[in-house]
C-alpha positions as semicolon CSV with decimal commas, in nm:
position;residue;x (nm);y (nm);z (nm)
1;M;-0,990;7,703;2,942
2;A;-0,887;7,871;3,329
3;N;-0,886;8,199;3,116
4;E;-1,236;8,138;2,977
5;F;-1,343;8,019;3,317
6;F;-1,235;8,338;3,436
7;E;-1,374;8,563;3,226
8;R;-1,741;8,366;3,185
9;H;-1,813;8,247;3,508
10;L;-1,622;8,499;3,713
11;N;-1,641;8,830;3,503
12;I;-1,269;8,863;3,562
13;N;-1,011;8,855;3,252
14;R;-0,623;8,749;3,347
15;R;-0,506;9,111;3,378
16;H;-0,751;9,223;3,572
17;F;-0,708;8,907;3,857
18;L;-0,330;8,965;3,859
19;G;-0,333;9,338;3,902
20;K;-0,576;9,259;4,204
21;L;-0,343;8,997;4,343
22;G;-0,037;9,202;4,388
23;L;-0,256;9,420;4,657
24;G;-0,156;9,139;4,876
25;F;-0,424;8,864;5,099
26;G;-0,472;9,089;5,396
27;S;-0,540;9,386;5,197
28;A;-0,770;9,192;4,983
29;A;-0,909;9,073;5,285
30;L;-0,995;9,415;5,442
31;G;-1,094;9,558;5,097
32;S;-1,364;9,292;5,103
33;L;-1,452;9,395;5,411
34;L;-1,482;9,730;5,371
35;I;-1,594;9,743;4,978
36;P;-1,824;9,392;4,889
37;D;-1,797;9,527;4,570
38;L;-1,433;9,570;4,580
39;F;-1,333;9,278;4,317
40;S;-1,694;9,245;4,096
41;G;-1,429;9,207;3,832
42;K;-1,561;9,490;3,605
43;E;-1,277;9,752;3,537
44;E;-1,536;10,043;3,501
45;D;-1,593;9,940;3,920
46;I;-1,239;10,117;4,029
47;A;-1,392;10,446;3,951
48;S;-1,719;10,346;4,100
49;L;-1,693;10,222;4,480
50;G;-1,882;10,514;4,635
51;I;-1,586;10,701;4,790
52;P;-1,540;11,037;4,723
53;H;-1,177;11,129;4,558
54;F;-1,124;11,406;4,816
55;A;-1,347;11,499;5,138
56;P;-1,690;11,624;5,019
57;K;-1,860;12,016;5,046
58;A;-2,177;11,882;4,976
59;K;-2,353;11,536;5,049
60;R;-2,642;11,585;4,846
61;I;-2,807;11,788;4,537
62;I;-3,150;11,898;4,483
63;Y;-3,141;12,052;4,125
64;L;-3,482;12,327;4,075
65;F;-3,416;12,339;3,710
66;Q;-3,598;12,616;3,510
67;N;-3,746;12,470;3,190
68;G;-3,741;12,633;2,898
69;A;-3,496;12,929;3,010
70;P;-3,614;13,212;3,225
71;S;-3,478;13,558;3,096
72;Q;-3,211;13,671;3,310
73;L;-3,291;14,004;3,208
74;E;-3,632;13,996;3,409
75;S;-3,489;13,825;3,694
76;F;-3,140;13,848;3,844
77;D;-2,913;14,112;3,563
78;Y;-3,030;14,415;3,627
79;K;-2,921;14,662;3,283
80;P;-3,053;15,000;3,315
81;T;-2,897;15,062;2,971
82;L;-3,209;14,848;2,844
83;I;-3,414;15,072;2,966
84;K;-3,253;15,402;2,826
85;M;-3,220;15,304;2,490
86;A;-3,538;15,122;2,432
87;G;-3,642;15,101;2,081
88;Q;-3,313;15,127;1,940
89;D;-3,153;14,879;1,747
90;L;-2,890;14,649;1,907
91;P;-2,539;14,769;1,787
92;A;-2,342;14,537;1,562
93;S;-2,010;14,563;1,765
94;I;-2,236;14,466;2,018
95;R;-2,401;14,127;1,856
96;N;-2,038;14,085;1,647
97;G;-2,225;13,814;1,388
98;Q;-2,345;13,622;1,647
99;R;-2,576;13,333;1,567
100;L;-2,918;13,402;1,572
101;T;-3,197;13,117;1,571
102;G;-3,421;13,098;1,279
103;M;-3,704;13,314;1,480
104;T;-3,537;13,599;1,501
105;S;-3,247;13,584;1,241
106;G;-3,478;13,712;0,939
107;Q;-3,591;14,057;1,162
108;A;-3,472;14,342;0,949
109;K;-3,386;14,522;1,345
110;F;-3,324;14,429;1,677
111;P;-3,491;14,686;1,910
112;L;-3,366;14,671;2,269
113;V;-3,563;14,667;2,528
114;G;-3,522;14,686;2,904
115;S;-3,717;14,509;3,180
116;H;-4,049;14,559;3,262
117;F;-4,019;14,521;3,594
118;S;-3,808;14,725;3,893
119;F;-3,528;14,567;4,067
120;Q;-3,354;14,642;4,435
121;Q;-3,004;14,552;4,562
122;Y;-3,038;14,277;4,829
123;G;-2,803;14,154;5,106
124;K;-2,400;14,211;5,183
125;S;-2,327;14,132;4,762
126;G;-2,586;14,430;4,625
127;A;-2,696;14,154;4,464
128;W;-2,959;14,313;4,204
129;V;-3,319;14,097;4,237
130;S;-3,649;14,151;4,013
131;E;-3,936;14,254;4,237
132;I;-4,136;13,917;4,085
133;F;-3,905;13,750;4,286
134;P;-3,958;13,867;4,652
135;N;-3,859;13,578;4,869
136;I;-3,599;13,479;4,643
137;A;-3,453;13,880;4,723
138;K;-3,482;13,771;5,089
139;I;-3,248;13,512;5,102
140;A;-3,010;13,656;4,913
141;D;-2,737;13,621;5,156
142;E;-2,777;13,288;5,087
143;L;-2,722;13,251;4,736
144;C;-2,415;13,256;4,504
145;F;-2,548;13,416;4,188
146;I;-2,330;13,346;3,880
147;K;-2,422;13,603;3,582
148;S;-2,199;13,441;3,334
149;M;-2,285;13,115;3,258
150;H;-2,257;13,027;2,867
151;T;-2,328;12,780;2,660
152;E;-2,332;12,673;2,249
153;A;-2,641;12,560;2,234
154;I;-2,880;12,799;2,080
155;N;-3,228;12,564;2,044
156;H;-3,369;12,407;2,382
157;D;-3,353;12,031;2,303
158;P;-2,975;12,024;2,307
159;A;-2,901;12,307;2,558
160;L;-3,137;12,098;2,804
161;T;-2,968;11,796;2,683
162;F;-2,640;11,952;2,742
163;M;-2,708;12,123;3,066
164;Q;-2,835;11,803;3,190
165;T;-2,581;11,517;3,054
166;G;-2,273;11,687;2,934
167;A;-2,323;11,687;2,545
168;Q;-2,575;11,745;2,295
169;Q;-2,648;11,459;2,159
170;G;-2,889;11,175;2,376
171;N;-2,789;10,837;2,536
172;R;-2,522;11,009;2,748
173;P;-2,514;10,969;3,131
174;S;-2,687;11,191;3,348
175;M;-2,525;11,411;3,563
176;G;-2,756;11,199;3,807
177;A;-2,684;10,899;3,656
178;W;-2,264;11,016;3,703
179;L;-2,325;11,068;4,083
180;S;-2,534;10,763;4,181
181;Y;-2,210;10,591;3,959
182;G;-1,918;10,765;4,126
183;L;-2,080;10,758;4,483
184;G;-2,367;10,477;4,553
185;S;-2,707;10,558;4,751
186;D;-2,686;10,698;5,068
187;N;-3,025;10,493;5,151
188;K;-3,019;10,132;5,045
189;N;-3,442;10,160;5,052
190;L;-3,444;10,473;4,799
191;P;-3,356;10,516;4,498
192;A;-2,951;10,767;4,471
193;F;-3,165;10,977;4,189
194;C;-3,497;11,110;4,139
195;V;-3,742;11,330;3,941
196;L;-3,969;11,549;4,006
197;L;-4,187;11,753;3,700
198;S;-4,413;12,041;3,759
199;R;-4,578;12,247;3,447
200;G;-4,637;12,664;3,568
201;K;-4,859;12,849;3,329
202;G;-4,644;13,010;3,081
203;N;-4,525;12,828;2,755
204;G;-4,415;12,520;2,765
205;Q;-4,137;12,329;2,633
206;G;-4,073;11,915;2,702
207;V;-3,906;11,678;2,944
208;Y;-3,795;11,365;2,797
209;S;-3,650;11,038;3,026
210;K;-3,331;11,096;2,825
211;L;-3,269;11,374;3,025
212;W;-3,277;11,119;3,363
213;T;-3,151;10,875;3,155
214;N;-2,832;10,635;3,280
215;G;-2,687;10,654;2,894
216;F;-2,443;10,324;2,908
217;L;-2,363;10,309;3,273
218;D;-2,569;10,014;3,431
219;S;-2,936;10,073;3,441
220;I;-2,917;10,104;3,828
221;H;-2,811;10,445;3,785
222;Q;-3,065;10,579;3,578
223;G;-3,335;10,852;3,776
224;V;-3,652;10,694;3,939
225;Q;-3,933;10,925;3,795
226;F;-4,167;10,998;4,074
227;S;-4,531;11,115;3,954
228;S;-4,805;11,330;4,102
229;S;-5,074;11,087;4,133
230;E;-5,228;10,911;4,483
231;E;-4,918;10,629;4,318
232;P;-4,618;10,851;4,322
233;V;-4,365;10,554;4,221
234;L;-4,609;10,346;4,009
235;Y;-4,656;10,006;3,982
236;L;-4,485;10,009;4,337
237;N;-4,784;9,887;4,488
238;N;-4,885;9,532;4,524
239;P;-5,195;9,381;4,278
240;S;-5,493;9,265;4,449
241;G;-5,462;8,944;4,615
242;I;-5,068;8,961;4,638
243;D;-4,914;9,049;4,997
244;K;-4,579;9,136;5,097
245;D;-4,548;8,745;5,166
246;D;-4,611;8,660;4,840
247;R;-4,421;8,944;4,687
248;R;-4,096;8,806;4,859
249;R;-4,141;8,463;4,764
250;I;-4,171;8,616;4,358
251;L;-3,891;8,775;4,383
252;D;-3,670;8,489;4,508
253;N;-3,796;8,264;4,293
254;L;-3,717;8,529;4,051
255;S;-3,360;8,623;4,170
256;Q;-3,231;8,259;4,146
257;L;-3,384;8,295;3,749
258;N;-3,154;8,546;3,667
259;S;-2,898;8,418;3,908
260;M;-2,910;8,132;3,653
261;A;-2,912;8,312;3,340
262;Y;-2,642;8,570;3,462
263;E;-2,436;8,237;3,536
264;E;-2,489;8,126;3,138
265;F;-2,421;8,498;3,039
266;G;-2,215;8,684;3,220
267;D;-2,475;9,000;3,074
268;P;-2,416;9,255;3,411
269;E;-2,770;9,412;3,366
270;I;-2,915;9,082;3,456
271;Q;-2,776;9,172;3,805
272;T;-2,873;9,540;3,788
273;K;-3,209;9,365;3,726
274;I;-3,155;9,204;4,019
275;Q;-3,056;9,529;4,264
276;Q;-3,377;9,725;4,091
277;Y;-3,597;9,462;4,175
278;E;-3,517;9,486;4,567
279;L;-3,475;9,827;4,571
280;A;-3,849;9,819;4,436
281;Y;-3,925;9,574;4,721
282;R;-3,762;9,830;4,991
283;M;-3,950;10,096;4,867
284;Q;-4,252;9,939;4,894
285;S;-4,217;10,078;5,294
286;S;-4,020;10,376;5,234
287;V;-4,187;10,566;5,015
288;P;-4,576;10,578;5,082
289;E;-4,465;10,769;5,392
290;L;-4,168;10,975;5,298
291;T;-4,427;11,121;4,966
292;D;-4,707;11,173;5,253
293;L;-4,698;11,553;5,264
294;T;-5,023;11,543;5,460
295;K;-4,813;11,481;5,816
296;E;-4,636;11,831;5,775
297;P;-4,636;12,134;6,058
298;D;-4,838;12,386;5,952
299;S;-4,483;12,615;5,995
300;I;-4,371;12,409;5,729
301;V;-4,692;12,464;5,502
302;K;-4,680;12,806;5,598
303;L;-4,315;12,842;5,430
304;Y;-4,353;12,653;5,122
305;G;-4,723;12,775;5,068
306;A;-5,088;12,579;5,066
307;E;-4,973;12,448;4,714
308;C;-4,731;12,217;4,907
309;L;-5,020;11,993;4,995
310;V;-5,144;12,028;4,602
311;P;-4,919;11,666;4,439
312;G;-4,711;11,736;4,133
313;T;-4,728;12,158;4,217
314;Y;-4,355;12,284;4,219
315;A;-4,421;12,398;4,558
316;A;-4,521;12,001;4,605
317;N;-4,193;11,893;4,457
318;C;-3,970;12,135;4,652
319;L;-4,103;12,057;4,981
320;L;-4,095;11,635;4,863
321;A;-3,722;11,737;4,758
322;R;-3,630;11,839;5,075
323;K;-3,770;11,491;5,219
324;L;-3,623;11,286;4,954
325;S;-3,310;11,518;5,024
326;E;-3,275;11,440;5,405
327;S;-3,386;11,070;5,384
328;G;-3,074;11,006;5,173
329;V;-3,134;11,051;4,797
330;R;-2,819;11,160;4,653
331;F;-3,001;11,354;4,363
332;V;-3,310;11,521;4,353
333;Q;-3,387;11,703;4,022
334;L;-3,703;11,911;3,942
335;Y;-3,809;11,997;3,620
336;H;-4,087;12,331;3,598
337;Q;-4,183;12,360;3,303
338;G;-4,347;12,756;3,126
339;W;-4,029;12,935;3,110
340;D;-4,047;13,006;2,706
341;Q;-4,169;13,349;2,678
342;H;-4,082;13,418;2,314
343;G;-4,396;13,609;2,381
344;N;-4,607;13,796;2,613
345;M;-4,306;13,814;2,881
346;V;-4,497;14,096;3,050
347;G;-4,766;13,875;3,143
348;E;-4,636;13,556;3,179
349;M;-4,315;13,616;3,347
350;P;-4,510;13,717;3,692
351;M;-4,674;13,407;3,694
352;Q;-4,378;13,205;3,599
353;A;-4,200;13,350;3,922
354;K;-4,473;13,337;4,142
355;D;-4,495;12,972;4,073
356;V;-4,158;12,899;4,184
357;D;-4,023;13,226;4,371
358;R;-4,173;13,134;4,773
359;A;-4,120;12,752;4,735
360;S;-3,783;12,818;4,582
361;A;-3,659;13,055;4,892
362;A;-3,861;12,806;5,124
363;L;-3,649;12,503;5,045
364;V;-3,325;12,692;5,134
365;L;-3,478;12,799;5,471
366;D;-3,623;12,472;5,521
367;L;-3,276;12,335;5,477
368;K;-3,111;12,569;5,692
369;Q;-3,293;12,547;6,002
370;R;-3,257;12,169;5,967
371;G;-2,887;12,198;5,951
372;L;-2,883;12,063;5,619
373;L;-2,759;12,367;5,423
374;D;-2,372;12,358;5,439
375;E;-2,392;11,952;5,333
376;T;-2,663;12,053;5,047
377;L;-2,605;12,203;4,734
378;V;-2,927;12,358;4,551
379;I;-2,912;12,521;4,221
380;W;-3,174;12,682;4,005
381;G;-3,210;12,791;3,699
382;G;-3,249;12,693;3,264
383;E;-3,084;12,581;3,005
384;F;-2,967;12,933;2,828
385;G;-3,037;13,315;2,901
386;R;-3,249;13,561;2,651
387;T;-3,178;13,780;2,404
388;N;-3,161;14,238;2,510
389;Y;-3,345;14,306;2,222
390;C;-3,744;14,197;2,126
391;Q;-3,914;13,942;1,950
392;G;-4,280;14,069;1,860
393;D;-4,411;14,442;1,908
394;L;-4,260;14,619;2,183
395;S;-4,562;14,902;2,168
396;K;-4,815;14,655;2,246
397;D;-4,606;14,503;2,524
398;N;-4,657;14,139;2,421
399;Y;-4,299;14,118;2,335
400;G;-4,094;13,833;2,433
401;R;-3,750;13,758;2,416
402;D;-3,586;13,462;2,159
403;H;-3,270;13,205;2,288
404;H;-2,938;13,358;2,408
405;P;-2,677;13,085;2,495
406;R;-2,423;13,402;2,517
407;A;-2,473;13,427;2,894
408;Y;-2,741;13,382;3,143
409;T;-2,769;13,370;3,540
410;I;-2,842;13,057;3,753
411;W;-2,761;13,076;4,157
412;M;-2,693;12,823;4,401
413;A;-2,691;12,781;4,771
414;G;-2,554;12,587;5,019
415;G;-2,306;12,255;4,989
416;G;-1,991;12,430;4,991
417;V;-2,043;12,750;4,735
418;K;-1,959;13,098;4,890
419;P;-2,293;13,249;4,989
420;G;-2,372;13,622;4,969
421;T;-2,159;13,621;4,651
422;V;-2,227;13,759;4,270
423;Y;-1,958;13,559;4,038
424;G;-1,937;13,634;3,677
425;E;-2,040;14,023;3,496
426;T;-2,174;14,080;3,165
427;D;-2,166;14,445;2,970
428;E;-2,449;14,678;2,973
429;F;-2,626;14,524;2,720
430;G;-2,635;14,220;2,887
431;Y;-2,534;14,045;2,593
432;N;-2,159;13,907;2,587
433;I;-1,992;13,818;2,961
434;I;-1,711;14,056;3,028
435;K;-1,534;13,957;3,324
436;D;-1,529;13,588;3,472
437;P;-1,712;13,335;3,178
438;V;-1,842;12,995;3,305
439;H;-1,891;12,751;3,068
440;V;-2,138;12,431;3,112
441;N;-1,865;12,239;3,153
442;D;-1,709;12,451;3,428
443;F;-2,031;12,451;3,582
444;H;-2,055;12,056;3,590
445;A;-1,651;12,007;3,669
446;T;-1,768;12,218;3,994
447;V;-2,084;12,034;4,097
448;L;-1,905;11,726;4,154
449;H;-1,531;11,876;4,287
450;L;-1,820;11,985;4,548
451;M;-1,941;11,649;4,591
452;G;-1,558;11,512;4,613
453;L;-1,572;11,362;4,311
454;N;-1,257;11,472;4,017
455;H;-1,419;11,528;3,736
456;E;-1,164;11,426;3,534
457;K;-1,118;11,067;3,740
458;L;-1,478;11,022;3,718
459;Q;-1,494;10,845;3,383
460;Y;-1,646;10,487;3,241
461;K;-1,505;10,297;2,935
462;H;-1,755;10,272;2,626
463;L;-1,691;10,144;2,297
464;G;-1,308;10,211;2,333
465;R;-1,308;10,520;2,473
466;R;-1,322;10,654;2,814
467;Y;-1,609;10,915;2,881
468;R;-1,716;11,144;3,143
469;L;-1,936;11,403;3,211
470;T;-1,711;11,747;3,106
471;D;-1,600;11,512;2,803
472;I;-1,277;11,640;2,721
473;A;-1,332;12,006;2,915
474;G;-1,420;12,167;3,256
475;K;-1,269;12,341;3,502
476;V;-1,377;12,396;3,842
477;I;-1,437;12,722;3,962
478;P;-1,268;12,836;4,299
479;G;-1,395;13,174;4,296
480;I;-1,750;13,040;4,417
481;L;-1,623;12,784;4,672
482;A;-1,652;12,855;5,023
């Protein structure tokens, strides 16, 4: 009967109770004061107390995800060999029988094509940057370009899911959810994980809520999506006839009912629901002021561009991301659609670049001038790269590039990464990595490391197995750490 009481009513079993008792009453009392959730009774809480495993380099992350996979060959991985050999077939020794998508696997030939756009070297690192990213070029000394990213996924959905969750299948916690679980929130009036969406002018790939899901973690860790409407968080405002005091009374009564249900069933999701209702109540006062961009000074509007005052644009989302991050949101995820250039590379790529170039650079500069860049990790990139051979009619300049998981480029800034760095290298054809490969699992391990988390220790037991963001792989990349 005693065991049943502990397990049902206190949500703790005999093994946990005795293990915690061994801490001693003095340390137990101190621990309960410093960490209120220490004795919640759930084994997985021991790994999730809002405390880093070691001193972090970064306190928060802004991830500028370029959905659809921007071509590295038109942006940051300059390959003059492709210009010299334009129209010639990709050598079989370079391709080496590697898997292709169904969109180009039936091609009789694979004609090489160089970038239509010119490149120059910038900064102390001599990083190559395309002419269609002039503002990013100006901040090259703040950036760490990783030119040797690679993945196994060859189609958008699994590659996108892998980049966001560490698994190609759905129902796994996203990176933001893992960080919320491992570190908690820096501001109790805001979510730990926020999601912003924007749409470019190019061919788009869809984004789905599974990309910011909590998976098997408590639902308090899922990303909160902000909309581009006048009501950034839906259903946050009180309905007509209900004021703040009414809402408080409703929540208090609802909390009592939920607490009774928790006492009866012991389902931790009931406690999570109580927390979510309370967070929504606190957000009613914090979010409206935070999402009002019209009060930004002229100097900030000039930095980001006039589009930053248009809700739902990439520029507005970058500015909002800075405000959210500055206010203590642990992880802000932007998704910008329109990078799937299977055709009309010459026409679409400059438009997409114009959408993001100024605001991306402005975000880095804005964080730096506020003294926040050193503790904020900014990430820019997509889910895989693009082929060095042509898809479509090369002679009419309406060609595109197919998916290429073997090598692609992302960049990072601030938050403990080494500025003015180019890490990794691809061959002269831009097809295979020849130096310092970085797998998606390595990327995740390094990001967690920068946030003070050991990727092998950040675990959650689910269905008899211990899961982590990096699954059973991943290693920290010391070459990009400051």
